[in-house]
N, C-alpha and C positions, 0 to 999 in steps of 0.2 A: 775539444772536439775526443783527441787521440782518449782520454778514461773511457770515454764513454764506446770509441769506435776498439779498443781492447777488452773489452768486456761483452766478448762474444764466446759461441761453443755450450759447456752445457750450465744448468741451473747455478750452478756454485759460483760460479766466476765470481758475482756480482751479491752476493747471500753476506748482503748487512746488513745486522738486526740496525730497526730505529730506534734504540737503545730506551736511558728513562726519560731521557727530554724529547717532545714531543720534536718540539723547532730546535734547530742554532738559533746561538747565540746571533741577534741581528749587528747589523754595522751600524752606527753613527752618518747620518747623512749631511749635507751642506742643500744650499736649493736647489744648487745646479748638478749635485751629482746623481745620471739618469740609469734609471734600471732598463736597460737593454735585455729583453724575454727571445735574443738569436741565444741558437744551439752552442756555439761556442764562444760566446760573448762580445762577439764586432755586431755591429748596428746590420739590421739585417734589412734584406733590399726593399730598395724605397718603390715609392707605388708613387709613375707617373704620373702628372698632373692630373695629382689627386683621384684619379680615377674611380678607387672606391667606394670614399665617399658621395660623388657623383652616380654611383648607382645605389647608393644605398637610401640617399632621399632624394629622389626626383622630385620635380613638382608635381602637384597635388592635379588629380585629376576629377572635373564633374562627371555629371549623370550623364550629358552630353559627349562629352572625350571619349575615347578609345582606354580599357584597360590592356591594353596590347599592343606593344611597338618592338619595333628591331633596331637593335645596338647595333650597327654598320661597323663602330668603335671596336667590341667586343667579339660578334658575329654571336649574340646571343637575342634573343625575344623578351623583351624585360614584362614581364607581369605583377598590377598593382594594384588591382581592388583585390580584397579580402574574400569578395563572397567569389573571386576565380580562383583566387588561390587556395581557398576549398577543395573548391569541383578539379583544380588540379590533380592534389595532393589524395581526395579523398579516390579519385579513378587511376589505378594501377596500375590498368589493362591499356587504357588510350597511352597515359602520362606516365610512362617507364622511370623507376629508380635507377635503369643503369650506370646513369655518368652523375652520379650525385660523390663519387669520390675522384673524378677523374682530375687530371692535374688542369689545375687552370692553365699555365704555363706550359707549352710544350715538351713535355722530357727531352734533355739532348739527347745525343749517343752517349756521351761518357756517362752520363748519368744514368741512362739506360741497362749502359755496362754492369756501371756499380750494382746498381740492382740485381743484376740478370745473374750476376756473382754467388748473390749472396740468397739466391733462391727467392726470388721476395716475389709474392702475386697478390690479389686482392680479387679472388673470385668472388660471387655476392653470396654474402651473407646477411646484412641486414640493415644496413642506412642503401646497402646500392642491388638489394635483392628484392625481385617483383616478380619471384617463384614458389612453386608449391614448399620449401621449406622456410619458408619464413616464418613463417609462425614456430615452427615448433624454437628453430633457434632463439627466436624474441622468446619464448619460452624458457628460454636457459638462464637466460638472463634477468627476466621478470623475475623469478623467483631469489632471486637476490637481492630485490628490492621494492620485499613486497611493503604496504602501508604500517603494515607489523615491525617489521626490518627494522625500515626508515625509525618510524616513533622510537622503536627499541634505543637506536641510534643517536638521538637527544643528547646521551647526557655524555658521551664518548664527543661526540659536537662540543658540546659548553665546555668542556673540560680542555679541550687543546688551546678554546679559544682564552678562557683562564690563561693556560700555560703560555700561552704570546703575550698576555697583560700582565703578568708576572713578571713579567721580563720586561715591557716596555713601559710600565707603567711612572717607576721612580725616576727615570733620566729622562719622561715630558713631564711631570714635576720639577723636575732642574732645569728645563726650561727648552729641552732639546727638540731635535726633527729627525723626527722617523718616516720611516716608507708604511705603510699601508698594505701596499702590495706585497712585500717580500717581509717578512715570507709570510707573515700570514692568507692572502686570499691567491698564494702561491701553490703555500704546502695544504693547504687546510682539505681542500676538496682528492688531494689525492690521498691522505691518512685515508678519511674515510670513509673514498670508494676500496682500496684496499683490506679494510676493516670488514666493508659488508661481502667483497667478494671471500674475504676471510684466504688471504694471497699474503703471506710472509715471505721474508727473506728479498727485501730489494731495496735497494739503493734510491731513494727518493731526486736524489744529484741528478742521476744517471736516466731513473724516467722521464724525468723534466725535459732531460737536454732531447733524449728520443722522441719525445711528444709532440715540444715544440720547434724542431727539427721537423718533425711531417707534417706538419698544418702548413708553417715554408713551402714547402718540396708541393702539397698539392694544393695550396691556393694561394699562394705570393704569384710575384712576382720577381723569383731570384734569374740570375745571370747563368750563364753554362759553368764558372768554374764555384759559385755558390753552390747549383745545383746537387754538381757532382760531391760536396762538403755535406751535401744534408743529408744525398744519399748514403754517405757511406755512414750515419745514423740511423738512419730510418734500416735499411739492410742489417746493424747490428741489432735490431730492436726486434725486426722480424727470425734472426738466427734465436733471438733468448727465447724468445716466445715458443719456437718449436724447439727448445732443451725444456723449458718447464711443462712441458705436451706430453713429449715424453716420458717424464720422468714419474707425470703425475701415477699415484695411486688411483685408478677408477674406481674404488669401495669411498675415496678421499669426500672430504666435503669445500673443498674449494673450486673454485672457477671452471681448475682446467680440468678436475675428477669430473666436473659434471658434463662438459663437454667430451668425455670418451667416450663416458656411456653412453651421451645420446645416440639414441638411433634415427636415423632419415624417415617420412614415410614409407619408402618398401622397404625398410627391416636394416639397411646397410648402418652400417656406422661411421661415423660424420669422419675425411678427410685430411686428414693435416693441416692444408692449405684451407680449408674453408673456418675447421678452429680456429688456428692463429688467426684469419681476416677476422673473428668474432674479438678475440682479443685484441689486435691492433685497433680496433675502430673499437672497442669499450674502455682499453684503458689509456685513449687518447680522449673522447667524447665525455666519457667518464667523468673528467675532471680536467683535463682544459677550457670546455664552456663556463666549468664554474667558480671557475682560478678568475674568467672575464667580469661573468658575471658582477664576484662578489667584488674586485678593485672599481669599474664600473658605477654599480650600488653605493658604494663606501663615499663611492667621490660626489656623484648626485647629492645624496643626506649628507653630508658636509658643505656641501651650500646648501641647503635648508636648513637654517638654523632653528623654527618655530617647528618642525616634524621633528626635525633630530633630538629637540628639548620633550617633547610630545613623546619618540620613544623610548627617550632615559628617562624619564619617568613615569614610566611602564604603562599609559596607555592600552586598553586591551584591541588587540588589532592593528595597532599602530603600525607596526614591521611589519605585517604579510600587509597590508592594504601598498605600502608604500614599495613593495617590494614589488606586485602587481600591478601597478601603472610604475613600475622602472624596465619592467619586460615588456609592458606595451608600445612605451615609447621609445626608448633605445633598447630592445633584445641586442645581445652581446651573439649572435645567432640572428644578421640582419638579409641574410639572402640564404634562400638554398635552390636545387637545380632538381631537373626533370628532363625527358627527352619525348616525342610527340614518336610514337609507334605509327600512325596514320595518319591522313591531314584530316586536322579540323577545326572546328573555330570555337573564337573564345573572342569572348562577348563581340559579334559582330565581326573581327577579323578573322583569315584566313590563314591560318598556320600551315605550311606545310609537315609531311613526315619527316622525321630523322631531327627535327626542329630545337635545339639547344636552348630551357625556357630558363629563365632566372627569375624564382618568386621574391621578390620582397617583401618578408617577412615586418619586417620593419617598419617603411612603408605603408603595410596595410594597418598598422594599429592605431595612423592617426586619416584613417580611411574614412571621409565622412559621412559616405552612405551608412558605414558601422557605426561611428558616434558622432551623430553632426548634434558638436555643441551638447553634450550630455552634463546633464545637469549633475554635479553632483552632494550629495542631498550630508556631507560631513566634516566639515567644520569642524575644527581642527581640534578644537578646544572638545565637542563632545566627545572623538573620541576615548574621551579620560574617562567616561563611565559607561560606553558603549558596544560590547562587542561588535564583530562581526557573525553574520549568522553562516550557517552551514553553508551555505551557495555563496557568500562574501558578499553579502549584502546589509546594511546597517540593522539591528533588533528594532522592532517598535518600541517608541518610547513609555518605559516601564510605568503601572497604575497608580496612583498616589490611595491612600488611606479610604477616602471615597468612590472609589473605582475610572477612577474619572483619570483619562489618555494624557500626556504632556502635551505642549506644544507640538505641532506639527512645524518639525526643520524646515526651515528655510532653502530653497533650492539655487546653489549656486551656482548662474554658470560657468563652462565650462568647457572651453573649445578643446577640439580635437588635439592640437598639437602643443598645450599645456599639462605643463605638470601636476596634476591638483587628483591624489590621491582618494579610494574609499568612492569611485564610480561604480553605479548600477553595475550589474554582469562583470566585475573585473576581470575576470580571466577568461574571459572572450574574446584572446589577442591571439597571435598567432605563434609566439617567441618559441614554442615546442611545438609547430608543428598541426599537424590533423591529419587524420587518416590511417588506415594501419602502421602509419612508423610516425606515428606521435609519439616523441623524444619517451623514452621507458626513464629516464632520468627525473622527468617534471617535478616528482615528488619531494623525491631528496635535495634535488636541486633550490626550491621554495624554501622547505624546511632549512638546509642548512643557512642560505642567506637569511631567515627570518633570526633564526640564531644569534647567528655572528652578527644582523645588525642591534637586536637587543640588547646581547651581553656586551657589545664594547659603549654602545652608548650607556647601559645606567654604571658601565665605571668609571668611565669617561664625559663624561655629558657637558664640560667648557674644551671639547676638542675641536680642534677648527683647521681646513686647510688652509693648504700653504701658497699654491699656484692651483689657478682656474681655467685650465690651461697648458695645462702637461702633455709630453707624448703620446704618440696613442699606437697600439697594433693595431695594426689595417692591412688584413685580406679581406678575399672574395666574400668570405661567408662570416668573416670574427674578425669584432671589436673590441679593445677597453683601452682604459689609460696604462700606458706602459709603468705608473707611481704617482703613488697616493703618498703625499707627502704631505703631513700635518706637522701639529702643537699641540701646546694648550693654551687656551685663553688662560687670563689671570682671572681669578675671581671679582665680582661686581662688589664696591665695594673697597 
């Protein structure tokens, strides 16, 4: 914490080059060695009574059960059904995004004073912006993550993974137990994001301390003392961003320069607090959620040896199908918030004005009304010769030399709660939201996840996870295994 606390003021204070090695040397792990994503190395605040898992995965609702109910425990109105969540996310006038970044646990006076001394504020910019300025600010960020730019970054992503493999493979071959969460899942998304934003001179360890502290401060349940410590880090982050923006050349090519050039609908320049707000959210959400996706995905797939083997063998579309199914079933962002601007009715339930809604994005992925026992037309072995089409479905069986089509695939039944890659319409989930605030980094996250999965599996087809139930990051809207301990199984025979 103290290292980050001293990094405030001018942008040069923490301008440390990334060096030639994209990942710092990893440390060997023993099975009981926990990697905790706390900002200062201590265990983060606990989730009392498993509150967050109970919110993430409530009982299913059927056609006769309302999708909406009030939770006295949290003072939140929970919305479970996918169709209702889509309606809420699409209508930003009735269901405002203003509370999207509010602290779940009310901030104590010492924490508020710490933030005030740092000049901390979060004006409406991206996730919490329902005004006319949102589209323009979204456009600034979108210009850095276009499909063309993301595709061009694939070699960089692959190089970063292979760099980790260069260090990890020899020890795995020697019987070591390693953690895929550190540094692979932890560091790769931040490096890729900074590359795309053209931002240089960032100490990655400090950035990760700042971003993980901010997640816990606003989406966790820290006590008063920990809130104050986390607020110090969030304030340092805010100061550093202000310094970088002040020093940015408006004619430059990085994100800071683009924000300096941006003009609001009335022609006025973007204020410094708003520009800092854009960066604060983007530098956190743009890489922490992908870190969580990679950790969760790798842990899940290493518990699916048959699927891992298919990906390792290069089955076309196998990695992408597994990424989408994981996002549907266990998205790293399981909930998101909205607030009602006026009394309204959701699925027959009257919700008052000012009601704080918690949208259960993860639970909606198993909504039987959306995918009632959807059949999966992709028996795993078929993927070896059958690529996914542009819409995510499986291509038709190829014709033989007589022009006859191959046999029609038998549809395997799979309930909504089962992990079954290759479902029809695999991207029809809510892991990245919906509507005007649909995640700008969705394509980037999908690409990173598929590249990491393919590259690691092809290099380490015998990789196996060491523990089935590792410690978990548990915040209101974020979840992931804190560690993914692995070893390499001996060759067969």
